[in-house]
Structure formats: structure tokens, C-alpha cells
C-alpha positions in Angstrom: 6.7 -12.5 -30.9 4.8 -10.6 -33.5 6.4 -7.5 -34.7 5.5 -4.9 -32.1 5.2 -2.0 -34.6 2.4 -3.8 -36.4 0.3 -3.8 -33.3 -0.2 -0.1 -33.5 -2.4 0.0 -36.5 -5.2 0.1 -34.0 -5.3 0.9 -30.3 -5.1 -2.3 -28.3 -8.5 -3.2 -26.8 -8.9 -1.6 -23.3 -9.2 -4.2 -20.5 -12.7 -4.5 -19.1 -13.7 -2.1 -16.4 -14.1 -4.9 -13.8 -10.4 -5.9 -14.3 -9.3 -2.4 -13.4 -11.8 -2.4 -10.5 -10.4 -5.7 -9.2 -6.9 -4.3 -9.4 -7.9 -1.1 -7.6 -9.4 -3.1 -4.8 -6.3 -5.1 -4.3 -4.1 -2.0 -4.3 -6.4 -0.3 -1.7 -6.4 -3.4 0.5 -2.5 -3.6 0.3 -2.1 0.1 1.2 -4.5 -0.2 4.1 -2.7 -3.3 5.4 0.6 -1.5 5.0 -0.6 1.6 7.0 -2.8 0.0 9.7 -1.3 -3.5 10.1 2.3 -3.9 8.8 3.5 -0.6 10.3 1.1 0.6 13.0 3.9 2.2 15.2 6.8 4.5 14.7 9.6 2.0 15.4 12.7 0.7 13.8 11.6 -2.2 11.5 12.7 -5.7 12.6 14.3 -8.0 10.0 11.9 -10.9 10.1 8.8 -8.7 10.3 10.0 -6.9 7.2 11.0 -10.2 5.5 7.5 -11.6 5.8 5.9 -8.3 4.5 8.2 -8.6 1.5 7.1 -12.2 1.0 3.5 -11.2 1.2 3.8 -8.5 -1.4 5.7 -10.8 -3.8 3.1 -13.6 -3.3 0.2 -11.2 -4.1 2.0 -9.9 -7.2 2.7 -13.4 -8.4 -0.9 -14.5 -7.8 -2.1 -11.5 -9.7 0.1 -12.6 -12.6 -1.6 -16.0 -12.5 -4.9 -14.1 -12.6 -3.8 -12.2 -15.7 -2.7 -15.4 -17.3 -6.0 -17.0 -16.6 -8.1 -14.0 -17.9 -5.9 -12.8 -20.8 -3.9 -15.8 -21.8 -0.4 -17.1 -21.3 1.4 -14.5 -23.4 -0.2 -11.6 -21.4 0.8 -13.4 -18.2 4.4 -13.7 -19.5 4.4 -10.0 -20.3 3.2 -9.2 -16.8 5.9 -11.3 -15.1 8.6 -9.8 -17.4 7.4 -6.3 -16.7 7.1 -7.0 -12.9 10.6 -8.4 -12.7 12.0 -5.6 -14.8 10.4 -2.9 -12.7 11.4 -4.7 -9.5 15.0 -4.9 -10.6 15.1 -1.3 -11.6 13.8 -0.3 -8.2 17.1 -1.5 -6.7 18.6 1.8 -7.8 15.7 3.5 -5.9 16.7 1.7 -2.8 20.3 2.8 -3.0 19.3 6.4 -3.6 16.7 6.4 -0.8 19.3 5.1 1.6 21.6 8.0 0.6 18.8 10.5 1.1 17.9 9.3 4.5 21.6 9.2 5.6 22.3 12.6 4.2 19.3 14.2 6.0 19.7 12.2 9.2 16.2 10.7 9.1 15.9 7.9 11.8 14.8 4.5 10.7 11.7 4.7 12.9 10.3 7.5 10.8 11.5 6.4 7.4 8.5 4.2 6.8 6.2 7.2 7.1 8.1 9.1 4.4 8.2 6.0 2.1 4.4 5.4 2.5 3.5 8.9 1.3 6.3 8.6 -1.3 4.7 5.4 -2.7 1.2 7.1 -2.8 2.7 9.9 -4.9 4.5 7.4 -7.1 1.2 5.6 -7.8 -0.2 8.8 -9.2 2.9 9.9 -11.1 3.4 6.5 -12.7 -0.3 6.6 -13.8 0.2 10.0 -15.4 3.4 9.1 -17.1 2.1 5.8 -18.4 -1.0 7.6 -19.8 1.3 10.1 -21.6 3.5 7.2 -22.8 0.4 5.4 -24.2 -0.9 8.5 -25.9 2.5 9.1 -27.6 2.9 5.5 -28.7 -0.6 5.4 -30.2 -0.1 8.7 -32.1 3.6 8.3 -33.0 4.3 4.6 -33.1 7.9 5.3 -34.3 8.6 6.7 -30.8 9.2 3.0 -29.8 12.5 3.3 -31.7 13.4 6.3 -29.7 12.5 4.4 -26.5 14.7 1.6 -27.7 17.7 3.8 -28.4 17.2 5.6 -25.0 17.1 2.2 -23.2 20.2 1.0 -24.9 22.0 4.2 -24.0 20.8 3.9 -20.4 21.9 0.3 -20.2 25.4 1.1 -21.5 25.7 4.2 -19.2 24.7 2.0 -16.2 27.3 -0.5 -17.3 30.2 1.9 -17.4 29.2 4.3 -14.6 31.4 4.1 -11.5 29.9 4.2 -8.0 31.7 7.5 -7.1 29.9 9.2 -10.0 26.6 8.9 -8.2 27.2 12.2 -6.4 26.0 13.6 -3.0 22.4 14.3 -2.3 23.2 17.7 -0.8 24.8 18.8 -4.0 21.7 18.2 -6.1 19.6 21.1 -7.5 16.4 20.0 -5.9 18.1 20.1 -2.4 19.5 23.6 -3.0 16.1 24.8 -4.5 14.1 23.6 -1.5 16.6 25.2 0.9 16.2 28.6 -0.8 12.4 28.8 -1.0 11.4 27.2 2.3 12.3 27.8 5.9 14.2 24.7 6.8 14.9 23.0 10.1 17.5 20.3 10.2 16.2 18.9 13.4 13.8 16.0 13.6 10.4 16.8 15.1 9.0 13.3 15.6 7.0 12.1 12.6 6.0 15.6 11.5 6.7 16.9 8.0 6.2 20.5 9.1 7.1 22.5 12.2 5.9 25.9 13.5 8.1 28.2 15.5 7.8 31.9 16.2 4.9 32.1 13.7 7.0 30.6 10.9 6.4 27.3 9.2 9.5 25.1 8.7 9.9 21.9 6.7 11.5 19.1 8.5 14.1 16.6 7.1 11.2 14.1 6.7 9.4 16.4 4.2 12.7 17.2 2.6 13.3 13.5 2.0 9.8 13.0 0.7 10.1 15.7 -2.0 13.5 14.4 -3.1 12.3 10.8 -3.2 9.3 11.8 -5.3 11.5 13.8 -7.7 13.9 10.9 -8.0 11.1 8.5 -8.7 10.0 10.6 -11.7 13.6 10.4 -12.9 13.7 6.6 -12.5 10.3 6.3 -14.2 11.7 8.0 -17.3 13.9 4.9 -17.6 11.5 2.2 -16.5 8.4 3.2 -18.4 10.0 3.2 -21.9 11.4 -0.3 -20.9 8.0 -1.7 -20.1 6.4 -0.3 -23.2 8.9 -2.2 -25.2 7.8 -5.4 -23.4 4.1 -4.8 -24.0 1.8 -2.0 -25.1 -1.2 -3.2 -23.1 -1.7 -0.4 -20.6 -3.3 -2.7 -18.1 -0.2 -4.9 -18.0 2.1 -1.9 -18.0 0.4 -0.2 -15.1 -0.3 -3.3 -12.9 3.2 -4.6 -13.2 4.6 -1.2 -12.4 2.4 -0.7 -9.4 2.9 -4.1 -7.9 6.7 -3.6 -8.2 6.4 -0.2 -6.4 4.0 -1.4 -3.7 6.5 -3.7 -2.0 9.3 -1.2 -2.4 9.1 0.1 1.2 9.5 -3.3 2.8 12.2 -4.2 0.3 14.1 -1.0 1.2 14.2 -2.0 4.9 15.2 -5.5 4.0 18.0 -4.6 1.5 19.1 -1.0 2.3 22.1 -2.2 4.4 23.3 -4.8 1.9 22.3 -3.6 -1.5 25.8 -2.3 -2.2 27.1 -5.9 -1.7 25.3 -7.1 -4.9 28.0 -5.8 -7.1 26.9 -7.8 -10.2 23.2 -6.9 -10.0 23.6 -3.5 -11.7 25.5 -5.0 -14.7 22.8 -7.7 -15.0 20.1 -5.0 -15.0 22.1 -3.0 -17.6 22.3 -6.0 -19.9 18.5 -6.6 -19.5 17.9 -3.0 -20.6 20.2 -3.3 -23.6 18.5 -6.6 -24.5 15.0 -5.1 -24.3 16.2 -2.1 -26.3 17.5 -4.3 -29.1 14.5 -6.6 -29.1 12.4 -4.3 -31.3 15.1 -4.5 -34.0 15.5 -8.3 -34.0 12.5 -9.1 -36.2 14.1 -6.9 -38.9 16.9 -9.4 -39.2 14.7 -12.5 -38.9 14.8 -13.2 -35.2 11.5 -13.3 -33.3 11.6 -13.2 -29.5 8.7 -14.9 -27.8 7.2 -13.7 -24.5 8.6 -16.7 -22.6 12.1 -16.1 -24.0 12.0 -12.5 -22.8 10.9 -13.7 -19.4 13.6 -16.4 -19.4 16.4 -13.9 -20.3 15.2 -11.5 -17.5 15.0 -14.2 -14.8 18.3 -15.7 -15.9 20.3 -12.4 -15.9 18.8 -11.3 -12.5 19.5 -14.7 -10.9 23.0 -14.8 -12.4 23.8 -11.3 -11.0 22.6 -12.2 -7.6 24.3 -15.5 -7.4 27.6 -14.1 -8.7 27.4 -11.3 -6.1 26.8 -13.9 -3.3 29.6 -16.1 -4.6 32.0 -13.1 -4.6 30.9 -12.1 -1.1 31.7 -15.6 0.2 34.9 -16.0 -1.8 36.6 -12.8 -0.6 37.0 -13.9 3.1 38.3 -17.3 2.0 40.9 -15.6 -0.2 41.8 -13.2 2.6 42.4 -16.1 4.9 44.8 -17.8 2.5 46.9 -14.7 2.3 47.4 -14.7 6.1 
């Protein structure tokens, strides 16, 4: 891997307009399919229906990676896949938080997909803005990559040592208290509606409450994930497309994993180590170690697979141990 700092002598060449257009068309088609085909009715999602939607999103994302590899070369494709896996793994925290938000606000599963759809649309816009700001900062102040690195290492270490009980309660958050003070709030569900009118007053329902908190939390998570992807690649096209493809399938992934995400006990440590590795990667050329794109991808895949397999092994091993004690 070439020293990433040297790449900022000049701005990287912007990807051709037709590539951005192609990406935009794919995104619009996926959103349309999600709204009008995958989830046409307000009903509790079924496992296999959700499973195949997840598969469809992953297949499209992987095919797009092959397309990037064909158009921009193998190294760019490797960067895309690394970024996609990184963003996908970091979204696991989003799933856990969204589950807590819906549980705390009492949002039924049949209406959760509506909240998540609008939440994803907001995330597409916010990620675009934050990536644009990140790109501008990196181009003007290339040394900010070292700050990104330090921040990523700090985040990885913090995730590694944080205990589950330190996550806190959604109803104790500032955003929850702030919304409660400035809006008329109803804690009753009124179908799929975000707003409710009674006695001439407009109330926000738990669905809108959940939407605002989810959007706010996505910005918080983006402050971790965007520095991470910029340390993988500074190509804005790769940064944005890998981010968006990871987000697009988040709704289906939530319904698939929300009930069992807490069982993957070794996934968070694996993600923490990935963040620390990416944070340190920028310093390795200084001591004579060059990390190639395929090596970054291999480390990311290996750690994620290891975290998942160890979690599954522990899940299966515990009942066996319990049986031996009896």
C-alpha cells in the first residue's frame, strides 16, 4: 500500500459522472423495491421473507463491488469490499440501539419498518453531507488523517473495555428529554402515523420520537465510521458507495438480527480490533511495513468471521456444559 499521506498532494480524480449516475439509479431502484415490493403492508416481518431481502441486498452490494473492480481496478474493488464490510459490521451497534429505542417507546414491529425506511432516507443525506465535509477537511488539512487514526484507536479501545450495562437507557438521553419538552407528546400508538391531532393540538407519536432519535444516533455512529473508511481509501466514490450499500440493507438486517444480536458476544471485540488495526495502519509505513489492500480486506474478513464463529461456538457450548453439571 502506498503511503496514504502522499496521495494528498493532489485531489484524487473524481469518478466519472456516469458512474455516480449508475450508482444513483441502483439506489433509487432498491429504495423503490423496499417501499413498494418488500414491505407493501404494515405487518410483522416474517423470518424467511426478511432473510431473502437481506440476501438480495448483500448480492447487489457484492455485484456492485465487482463492477467497481472491473471499472477502477482490483485495488479499488478491494477498498470497496473492505469499506463495505467495515460499515456493515459497525452497523451492528445501530441494530442494538434501534432495538432498545423501539422497546423503550413501545413501537410495534408492524410499524417499525416505516420508521426505519424514513430513517434510512435521512441517513443517506446525512452521510453524504458528512462524507463531503470529511473529504474537504482531508484535502485541505491532510494531517487530519492522523487525528482520524488516533480517534479510531481510542474508539476501538473504548468499545473493547465498555461493559454492556454502560450503554444506558434511551429515556435518560438528552435528545429524549429535549423532544419531550418542546413538543406535545402522546405515548399512544396511532397506527402508522408520525403525528396526531387532538383538540386542535398536534402531537408527535412514538413513531416520530423513534425516528428522530434513530437519525440522531446515526449521526453519532457516522462520526466513528466515516473516519474509519477515510483511512481505508480517500476515493469519495468508494467511501460513499460502500457506506450507502451498507446502510441500505440495514432495515432488513435489523428485523433478522434484532432478537439475537446480543448473542454474538465476540462480535463487538472483533469490530474493536478492526478499528484499532485500521487506526494503526497509517503509521505502519513509518516503520517499514506496507499493508496492501488485499491484506486489509483479509484482516477485516478474518476478524469478523472469527468473532461470529466464536460467538456461535460459545452459544452451542453453554447448554452442553450445563447438561454436564446436572
